[in-house]
C-alpha positions in Angstrom: 0.0 0.0 0.0 1.4 3.4 -0.9 2.4 5.6 1.9 0.4 8.7 2.7 3.6 10.8 2.1 3.4 9.8 -1.6 0.1 11.7 -1.8 1.3 14.8 0.3 0.9 17.2 -2.6 -2.4 15.8 -3.5 -3.7 15.8 0.0 -2.8 19.4 0.5 -3.8 20.9 -2.8 -6.4 20.7 -5.5 -4.1 19.2 -8.0 -5.6 16.7 -10.4 -3.9 13.2 -9.9 -2.5 11.5 -13.0 -3.6 7.9 -14.0 -0.9 6.2 -11.8 -1.7 8.4 -8.8 -5.4 7.8 -9.1 -4.9 4.0 -9.1 -2.7 4.2 -6.0 -5.4 6.3 -4.2 -8.0 3.7 -5.0 -5.8 0.9 -3.5 -5.3 3.0 -0.4 -9.1 3.6 0.0 -9.7 -0.2 -0.4 -7.1 -1.0 2.3 -8.5 1.6 4.7 -12.1 0.3 4.1 -11.0 -3.3 4.9 -9.3 -2.0 8.1 -12.4 -0.1 9.1 -14.6 -3.1 8.5 -12.3 -5.3 10.7 -12.2 -2.7 13.5 -16.0 -2.3 13.2 -16.4 -6.0 13.6 -14.2 -5.9 16.7 -16.3 -2.9 18.0 -19.6 -4.7 17.4 -18.2 -7.8 19.3 -17.1 -5.6 22.2 -20.5 -3.8 22.2 -22.3 -7.1 22.3 -20.1 -8.3 25.2 -20.8 -5.0 27.0 -24.6 -5.3 26.6 -24.5 -8.9 27.8 -22.6 -7.9 30.9 -24.9 -4.9 31.4 -27.9 -7.2 31.3 -26.5 -9.0 34.4 -27.2 -5.7 36.3 -30.7 -5.2 34.8 -33.5 -4.5 37.3 -35.7 -6.9 35.4 -33.6 -9.8 36.8 -34.6 -8.6 40.3 -38.3 -8.8 39.7 -39.7 -11.4 42.1 -41.2 -14.4 40.3 -44.5 -13.7 42.0 -44.7 -10.2 40.4 -43.7 -11.7 37.0 -46.5 -14.2 37.3 -49.0 -11.4 38.0 -47.8 -9.6 34.9 -48.5 -12.8 32.9 -52.0 -12.8 34.4 -52.7 -9.3 33.1 -52.3 -10.5 29.5 -54.4 -13.7 29.9 -58.0 -14.2 30.8 -59.1 -16.1 33.9 -60.3 -19.1 31.9 -58.0 -20.1 29.0 -59.0 -21.4 25.6 -56.6 -23.1 23.2 -55.0 -19.8 22.0 -54.5 -18.5 25.6 -53.0 -21.8 26.7 -50.5 -21.6 23.7 -49.5 -18.1 24.8 -48.9 -19.3 28.4 -46.7 -22.1 27.2 -44.8 -19.7 24.9 -44.1 -17.4 27.9 -42.6 -20.3 29.7 -40.3 -21.0 26.8 -38.6 -17.6 27.0 -36.2 -18.7 29.7 -36.1 -20.9 32.8 -37.0 -18.0 35.1 -40.1 -17.2 33.1 -41.1 -20.9 33.2 -40.7 -21.0 36.9 -42.7 -17.8 37.3 -45.6 -19.2 35.2 -45.6 -22.4 37.2 -45.5 -20.4 40.5 -48.6 -18.4 39.4 -50.9 -21.3 40.0 -54.1 -19.3 39.2 -52.9 -19.2 35.6 -53.6 -22.9 35.4 -56.9 -23.0 37.3 -59.3 -22.5 34.4 -59.9 -24.2 31.0 -62.3 -23.6 28.2 -63.0 -26.3 25.7 -64.6 -24.9 22.5 -64.9 -28.2 20.8 -65.1 -31.8 22.0 -61.8 -33.1 23.5 -60.0 -35.6 21.3 -59.1 -39.0 22.5 -56.3 -38.8 25.1 -57.2 -35.2 26.0 -58.2 -36.3 29.5 -54.6 -36.8 30.6 -53.6 -33.4 29.3 -56.5 -31.6 31.0 -55.7 -33.3 34.3 -52.1 -32.4 34.0 -52.9 -28.7 33.2 -55.4 -28.3 36.1 -53.1 -30.1 38.5 -50.6 -27.3 38.1 -53.0 -25.0 39.9 -52.5 -26.9 43.2 -55.3 -26.6 45.7 -56.9 -23.5 44.1 -60.5 -23.7 43.0 -60.7 -25.0 39.4 -63.0 -23.9 36.6 -64.0 -25.9 33.4 -66.0 -24.5 30.6 -67.4 -26.5 27.7 -68.9 -24.8 24.7 -71.2 -27.2 22.9 -72.4 -24.7 20.3 -71.6 -27.0 17.4 -73.7 -29.8 18.6 -76.5 -30.8 16.2 -78.1 -33.6 18.2 -81.3 -31.5 18.8 -82.5 -31.9 15.2 -80.7 -35.2 14.2 -81.0 -38.1 16.6 -78.3 -39.9 14.7 -75.8 -37.2 15.5 -73.9 -37.9 18.8 -74.4 -35.4 21.5 -71.2 -33.5 22.2 -72.0 -33.2 25.8 -71.5 -36.9 26.2 -68.0 -36.8 24.9 -66.0 -39.5 26.8 -63.0 -37.3 27.6 -65.3 -34.7 29.1 -67.1 -37.3 31.1 -63.8 -38.6 32.5 -62.9 -35.1 33.7 -66.3 -34.6 35.4 -66.4 -38.1 37.0 -62.7 -39.1 37.5 -60.7 -35.9 37.2 -59.5 -33.4 39.8 -62.0 -31.6 42.1 -63.8 -28.8 40.3 -65.2 -25.7 41.9 -67.1 -24.3 38.8 -68.4 -25.8 35.6 -70.1 -24.0 32.7 -72.1 -25.7 29.9 -72.4 -23.1 27.2 -74.5 -22.7 24.0 -76.3 -26.0 24.3 -79.9 -27.2 24.0 -81.5 -28.3 27.2 -81.5 -31.8 25.8 -77.7 -31.7 25.8 -77.8 -30.9 29.5 -80.1 -33.9 30.1 -77.9 -36.1 28.0 -74.9 -35.0 30.1 -76.7 -35.8 33.3 -77.7 -39.3 32.0 -74.1 -40.0 30.9 -72.7 -38.9 34.3 -75.1 -41.1 36.2 -74.3 -44.0 33.9 -70.5 -43.5 34.5 -71.0 -43.2 38.2 -73.0 -46.5 38.3 -70.4 -48.5 36.4 -67.0 -47.3 37.6 -67.3 -45.1 40.6 -67.7 -45.4 44.3 -68.1 -42.2 46.4 -68.4 -38.6 45.3 -66.9 -37.5 42.0 -65.9 -34.0 40.7 -69.5 -33.4 39.5 -71.0 -34.2 42.9 -68.8 -31.6 44.7 -69.3 -28.7 42.3 -69.8 -25.4 44.2 -70.9 -23.4 41.2 -72.6 -24.1 37.9 -73.7 -22.2 34.8 -76.1 -23.4 32.1 -76.3 -21.3 29.0 -78.9 -22.4 26.5 -79.1 -21.7 22.8 -82.4 -21.3 21.0 -82.8 -23.4 17.9 -83.9 -21.7 14.7 -87.5 -22.4 14.0 -88.4 -23.6 17.5 -89.1 -21.5 20.5 -89.0 -22.7 24.0 -92.7 -22.3 24.4 -93.2 -25.1 21.9 -91.6 -27.7 24.1 -93.9 -30.7 24.4 -93.1 -31.6 28.0 -91.7 -28.5 29.8 -91.5 -30.4 33.1 -88.6 -32.4 31.7 -86.4 -29.3 31.9 -85.8 -29.6 35.6 -82.6 -29.1 37.5 -83.3 -31.8 40.0 -80.1 -33.6 39.0 -77.7 -30.7 39.9 -75.2 -31.4 42.6 -76.6 -30.6 46.0 -73.2 -29.1 47.0 -73.9 -26.1 44.7 -73.8 -22.6 46.3 -73.8 -20.6 43.0 -76.1 -21.1 40.0 -76.4 -19.1 36.8 -78.9 -19.8 34.0 -78.9 -17.7 30.8 -79.2 -17.9 27.0 -81.6 -17.1 24.2 -85.2 -17.4 25.3 -84.3 -19.8 28.1 -87.2 -22.1 29.0 -88.9 -22.1 32.4 -86.7 -24.0 34.8 -87.8 -26.1 37.7 -85.2 -25.8 40.4 -85.4 -27.9 43.6 -86.3 -26.1 46.7 -83.5 -27.8 48.6 -81.0 -26.3 46.1 -82.6 -22.8 46.2 -82.4 -22.8 50.0 -78.6 -23.2 50.0 -77.7 -20.9 47.2 -75.7 -17.8 48.1 -75.3 -16.6 44.5 -78.1 -16.8 41.9 -78.1 -15.4 38.4 -81.0 -16.0 36.1 -82.0 -14.7 32.6 -85.7 -14.4 32.9 -87.6 -14.4 29.6 -91.0 -15.7 30.2 -94.3 -14.2 31.4 -95.8 -14.7 34.8 -94.7 -14.4 38.4 -92.8 -17.7 38.6 -89.6 -15.7 39.5 -91.1 -15.0 42.9 -91.7 -18.7 43.4 -88.0 -19.2 42.9 -86.9 -16.2 45.0 -89.1 -17.0 48.0 -87.0 -20.1 48.7 -83.6 -18.2 48.4 -83.4 -17.3 52.1 -79.6 -17.5 52.1 -79.0 -15.6 48.9 -76.2 -12.9 49.1 -75.8 -12.0 45.4 -78.7 -11.8 43.0 -78.6 -11.1 39.3 -81.8 -11.0 37.2 -81.3 -10.3 33.5 -84.4 -9.9 31.4 -84.7 -11.1 27.8 -86.4 -9.6 24.9 -89.9 -9.3 26.5 -90.7 -5.8 27.7 -93.4 -6.5 30.2 -92.8 -9.9 31.9 -95.0 -9.0 34.9 -98.8 -8.9 34.4 -100.0 -6.3 36.9 -103.4 -8.2 36.9 -101.7 -11.5 38.0 -103.6 -12.7 41.2 -100.2 -13.7 42.7 -98.8 -10.2 42.7 -101.2 -8.2 45.0 -100.3 -10.4 48.0 -96.6 -10.1 47.3 -97.0 -6.4 46.7 -98.6 -5.7 50.1 -96.0 -7.6 52.1 -93.1 -7.6 49.7 -90.9 -10.7 49.3 -88.0 -10.2 51.7 -84.5 -11.4 50.8 -82.8 -10.9 54.1 -79.2 -11.6 53.2 -78.9 -10.1 49.7 -76.0 -7.6 49.7 -75.5 -7.2 45.9 -78.3 -7.0 43.4 -78.1 -6.4 39.6 -81.1 -5.8 37.3 -79.9 -6.3 33.8 -81.2 -5.6 30.3 -84.5 -4.2 31.6 -86.9 -1.8 30.0 -88.4 -1.0 33.4 -87.9 -2.1 37.1 -91.4 -3.2 38.2 -89.9 -6.2 40.0 -88.6 -3.9 42.7 -92.2 -3.2 43.6 -92.4 -6.6 45.2 -89.0 -7.1 46.8 -87.2 -5.8 49.9 -83.5 -6.4 50.7 -82.6 -5.0 54.1 -78.9 -5.9 53.8 -78.5 -4.4 50.4 -75.2 -2.6 49.9 -74.7 -2.6 46.1 -77.5 -2.0 43.5 -76.8 -2.1 39.8 -79.6 -1.3 37.3 -78.7 -1.7 33.6 -81.4 -0.2 31.3 -79.9 -1.7 28.1 -83.2 -1.9 26.3 -84.6 1.5 27.4 -82.5 4.7 27.3 -85.3 6.8 28.7 -86.8 5.9 32.1 -90.5 5.9 32.5 -92.6 8.0 35.0 -92.6 5.2 37.5 -88.9 4.7 37.7 -88.2 7.1 40.6 -91.3 6.1 42.5 -90.5 2.4 42.3 -86.9 3.0 43.3 -87.8 5.2 46.2 -90.3 2.8 47.6 -87.8 -0.1 47.2 -85.2 1.8 49.1 -87.6 2.7 51.9 -88.9 -0.8 52.2 -85.3 -2.1 52.3 -84.3 0.6 54.8 -81.3 1.1 52.5 -80.4 4.5 53.8 -77.9 3.0 56.2 -76.6 0.0 54.3 -76.4 1.1 50.6 -72.8 1.8 49.5 -73.0 1.8 45.7 -75.7 2.6 43.2 -75.2 2.3 39.5 -77.8 3.2 36.8 -76.4 2.7 33.3 -77.7 3.3 29.8 -80.3 5.7 30.9 -80.9 9.1 29.3 -81.9 11.0 32.3 -81.9 14.9 32.2 -79.9 16.6 35.0 -83.1 18.1 36.6 -84.8 14.7 36.6 -81.8 13.0 38.2 -81.6 15.6 40.9 -85.4 15.3 41.5 -85.1 11.5 41.6 -82.4 11.6 44.3 -83.7 14.6 46.2 -87.2 13.0 46.6 -85.6 9.8 47.8 -86.4 8.7 51.4 -82.8 9.3 52.3 -82.8 13.0 52.9 -83.7 16.4 51.5 -80.4 16.6 49.7 -78.8 14.5 47.1 -77.8 10.9 47.5 -74.6 11.9 49.4 -76.5 13.6 52.1 -75.7 13.0 55.8 -78.5 10.4 55.9 -76.4 8.2 53.6 -73.1 8.1 55.4 -72.0 4.7 54.0 -71.8 5.9 50.4 -68.3 5.4 49.1 -68.5 5.9 45.3 -71.0 7.6 43.0 -70.5 7.2 39.3 -72.2 9.5 36.7 -70.9 8.1 33.4 -71.5 8.9 29.8 -73.5 12.0 30.6 -75.2 14.1 28.0 -73.7 17.5 27.2 -76.9 19.1 28.6 -76.1 17.8 32.1 -74.7 20.7 34.1 -73.1 19.8 37.3 -72.9 23.2 39.1 -76.1 22.8 41.1 -75.1 19.2 42.0 -71.7 20.5 43.3 -73.5 22.9 45.6 -75.5 20.0 47.1 -72.3 18.0 47.5 -70.6 20.8 49.3 -73.4 21.2 51.8 -73.6 17.5 52.7 -71.8 16.5 55.8 -69.7 13.4 55.4 -68.3 11.1 58.1 -65.8 9.7 55.6 -64.5 10.7 52.1 -66.4 9.6 49.0 -65.5 9.5 45.3 -67.5 11.2 42.6 -66.6 9.9 39.1 -68.1 11.7 36.1 -67.6 11.3 32.4 -69.3 12.9 29.4 -70.0 11.9 25.9 -67.5 13.2 23.3 -70.0 15.6 21.7 -71.2 18.7 23.5 -69.0 18.1 26.5 -69.2 21.1 28.9 -66.1 22.9 30.1 -64.2 21.3 33.0 -64.6 22.7 36.5 -61.8 24.8 37.8 -59.3 24.0 40.5 -61.2 26.0 43.2 -64.3 23.9 42.8 -62.2 20.7 43.1 -60.6 22.0 46.3 -63.9 23.1 47.7 -65.4 19.6 47.1 -62.3 18.0 48.6 -62.7 20.0 51.8 -66.3 18.7 52.0 -65.0 15.1 51.7 -65.8 14.7 48.0 -63.0 13.5 45.8 -63.8 14.4 42.2 -62.6 12.2 39.4 -63.3 13.5 35.9 -62.9 10.6 33.5 -62.0 11.0 29.8 -64.8 10.7 27.3 -65.0 7.3 25.5 -63.7 7.4 21.9 -66.2 7.9 19.2 -66.5 4.9 16.9 -67.4 5.4 13.3 -68.9 2.7 11.1 
């Protein structure tokens, strides 16, 4: 390679090199490029070593495995279907520490959802998976939505799948089981198959017998409504495990269910989708003396209660008392007439979802006030949620002011247990200034949170800092939530 001194004149001037000098310069450039490339490779190798050594000191290595497991839980549902289970296994393949963290988080392995009939040999894999959850309560969901046995008797019922039956009769102890998107005949087929398996190969209780919670979700077949069933009495839940403490029945136009009194007496949680006319719901509830959580979701029928029903007047005068109910949710209701006939003296949490009716009727406030008074809820109620209701600000204030609690709003001194009031997705016409005045006047024995959000359009101006501080001094912590994003179709 030519020396740099050979190019001194060219490097320090603008002289044009001759042919020989140009060839020599190109050789020099090539040599320098090779040297740079070699040094760059050495630099990259050194940088790689530096980063690897730096990783030894990374704070991520110091995250306790318990915290890492909780992070995994944030990206996974409580009950895992096939894609979720694949993700959990992939997390464990990252490194040994991640694998240990996933195994240590036993709740990640406590729930399985089967969206198609398990294949032969799946029993062992299901047991192995659930066993990793240790002594935690275990949940199994089976979605039989692809079963066609209801219209073709030659088609095998998926609910009688042998691998599923093994899990329910021979597998690990289950706390909760869900049978989803099935015809009621599938449920009866499952019961018959379980009883047959118990008679042939079992002695003593099996996982099905010790279930503490069960959900039955029924699908409605096209062309046949539930009211067309020939023998409705066959759709009974007499064969459910007597160890149950929680029961949920829902689905499309679910048929009238006959639930044993013994089972109703011991339920602490009861959720039912009620989609038939009549007052049978009170026949069910009157036996639920130990109920603590009640959810009644109404179907597509607007008026399920016939005010002329001879059973209702007697109930209306005395009200059906549910002495232990602490949480109650009325879902997908156009109205709330059922509260005319109920009283819940231990009620602490009431959730009313008016999904099918954005505008409340004239009876809404009257019924709610009378229910609160009959339940003596002024001392026990801690949370009230009314969703999907277009209620003008003046009407809301009137509804709460006229309540049996006090002369002021719901946060008045006569409701000292209230902890959180949410006014969400409000219309732009709702002006909060007069409400704030009532909030400031109320005397609180403990702080309470007021959460408010408006729809994106016509959102009023935010309150100033002085109003926030004034409310804070009165024991009201204001939380202004962002408006939900507008979705365009």
